C-alpha positions as CSV (number, residue, x, y, z in Angstrom):
1,X,4.9,22.5,-21.0
2,X,5.1,20.5,-17.8
3,X,1.9,20.7,-15.4
4,X,2.6,21.1,-12.7
5,X,1.4,17.8,-10.0
6,X,2.3,16.2,-6.2
7,X,4.4,13.2,-6.2
8,X,3.6,10.9,-3.5
9,X,6.3,8.4,-2.5
10,X,5.1,5.5,-0.7
11,X,6.0,1.6,0.1
12,X,3.0,-1.1,1.0
13,X,3.8,-5.5,1.6
14,X,2.8,-8.2,-0.3
15,X,2.9,-10.1,2.9
16,X,1.0,-14.3,1.7
17,X,0.9,-17.3,3.7
18,X,-1.5,-20.5,4.0
19,X,-3.2,-19.1,1.1
20,X,-4.2,-16.0,3.0
21,X,-3.0,-12.2,2.4
22,X,-2.0,-9.7,4.7
23,X,-4.8,-6.4,3.9
24,X,-5.8,-2.9,6.4
25,X,-9.3,-1.2,5.9
26,X,-8.6,2.4,4.6
27,X,-11.0,4.5,6.0
28,X,-10.2,8.5,5.2
29,X,-12.1,11.3,3.8
30,X,-15.6,9.1,2.8
31,X,-13.4,6.9,1.0
32,X,-13.2,3.4,2.2
33,X,-11.5,-0.2,1.6
34,X,-9.2,-3.0,2.4
35,X,-5.5,-1.9,1.3
36,X,-2.2,-3.5,1.3
37,X,-0.2,-2.7,4.7
38,X,1.8,0.3,3.9
39,X,2.0,4.1,2.9
40,X,3.5,7.6,2.4
41,X,7.2,7.6,3.2
42,X,8.4,10.3,5.7
43,X,11.1,12.6,4.2
44,X,14.4,10.8,3.4
45,X,13.3,7.3,4.3
46,X,14.4,4.8,2.7
47,X,11.3,2.7,1.4
48,X,12.1,-0.4,2.6
49,X,12.4,0.7,6.4
50,X,9.1,3.0,5.4
51,X,7.3,-0.5,4.6
52,X,7.8,-2.4,7.7
53,X,7.7,1.4,9.9
54,X,4.1,1.1,8.0
55,X,3.3,-3.1,8.5
56,X,3.4,-2.6,11.8
57,X,2.4,0.8,12.8
58,X,-0.7,-0.5,10.6
59,X,-1.1,-4.3,11.5
60,X,1.6,-4.9,14.7
61,X,3.8,-7.0,12.7
62,X,7.2,-7.1,12.5
63,X,8.0,-7.8,9.1
64,X,11.2,-8.7,7.0
65,X,11.7,-7.0,3.5
66,X,12.3,-10.2,0.8
67,X,12.0,-8.2,-2.3
68,X,10.6,-6.0,-4.6
69,X,7.9,-6.8,-6.8
70,X,7.1,-3.9,-9.0
71,X,6.2,-0.2,-8.5
72,X,2.7,1.3,-9.3
73,X,1.4,4.5,-10.3
74,X,-1.7,6.0,-9.6
75,X,-3.0,9.6,-11.0
76,X,-5.7,11.4,-9.7
77,X,-6.6,14.5,-11.7
78,X,-6.4,18.1,-10.1
79,X,-8.4,19.0,-7.2
80,X,-8.7,22.2,-4.9
81,X,-5.9,22.5,-2.2
82,X,-5.9,24.3,0.6
83,X,-4.0,26.6,-0.7
84,X,-6.4,27.8,-3.4
85,X,-4.3,25.7,-5.8
86,X,-5.2,23.3,-8.3
87,X,-2.7,20.4,-8.7
88,X,-2.4,16.6,-10.2
89,X,-1.5,14.2,-7.5
90,X,0.6,11.6,-8.6
91,X,1.5,8.5,-6.3
92,X,4.8,6.2,-6.7
93,X,3.8,2.7,-4.7
94,X,6.6,1.1,-4.5
95,X,4.9,-2.7,-3.7
96,X,7.7,-5.8,-1.6
97,X,6.7,-9.0,-1.2
98,X,7.5,-9.6,2.8
99,X,7.4,-12.0,5.2
100,X,5.8,-11.6,9.4
101,X,9.0,-11.7,11.7
102,X,7.0,-10.5,14.7
103,X,4.6,-9.1,16.4
104,X,0.6,-9.6,17.0
105,X,-1.9,-8.4,14.7
106,X,-3.1,-5.6,17.1
107,X,-5.5,-2.0,14.6
108,X,-3.9,0.9,14.4
109,X,-4.5,4.1,16.6
110,X,-5.0,7.4,15.7
111,X,-4.3,6.5,11.6
112,X,-5.6,5.9,8.3
113,X,-6.2,2.4,8.8
114,X,-9.2,0.9,11.3
115,X,-7.7,-2.3,11.3
116,X,-5.7,-5.1,9.9
117,X,-7.0,-8.7,9.0
118,X,-5.9,-12.3,7.7
119,X,-8.1,-12.9,4.0
120,X,-8.1,-15.9,2.2
121,X,-7.6,-15.5,-1.1
122,X,-10.5,-17.0,-2.5
123,X,-12.3,-13.9,-1.2
124,X,-10.5,-11.2,-2.5
125,X,-13.0,-10.5,-5.7
126,X,-15.4,-9.7,-3.1
127,X,-14.2,-7.4,-1.1
128,X,-14.3,-3.5,-1.1
129,X,-10.7,-3.0,-2.0
130,X,-8.9,-0.6,-3.8
131,X,-7.5,-1.0,-7.1
132,X,-4.1,-1.4,-5.1
133,X,-4.8,-5.1,-4.1
134,X,-5.7,-6.4,-7.4
135,X,-2.0,-4.4,-8.6
136,X,-0.1,-6.3,-6.2
137,X,-1.2,-10.0,-6.2
138,X,-1.0,-9.5,-9.7
139,X,2.5,-8.4,-9.6
140,X,3.0,-11.1,-6.8
141,X,1.5,-13.5,-9.3
142,X,3.4,-12.5,-12.8
143,X,7.1,-10.9,-11.2
144,X,7.3,-8.9,-14.2
145,X,11.4,-9.0,-14.1
146,X,10.5,-5.2,-15.3
147,X,8.4,-4.3,-12.1
148,X,6.3,-3.3,-14.6
149,X,2.7,-5.1,-15.5
150,X,1.9,-5.2,-19.0
């Protein structure tokens, strides 16, 4: 028997230049931390297009999506939904390598992130960050042929 669950596809960008990574500060539902620029896809939106849109919304930068690095799967046990049902939640997070090609650093207004910044790679371990940041950096470094980390 398969348990009922909701799935949310999302696309995120790893943008590294001059030993710094572009991150956005996420704050929602009492949780917060640094994350990759990106997020949920709109209905029928291609992940590459969604990734570019999310990077622009959260950072002000226009990005070129260079290559897919891999897919991360997240799972959160069921919580009570507004309609009273209880379902597990699965996130399919497509992680891309990207390059800034235009725009300027700005902050998202009325979104799930408060600001974005270029963070030195050497400072990552000291940050309050979501696990996706570590996963994405491993994908960026290891570049597994099948897009899955062991």
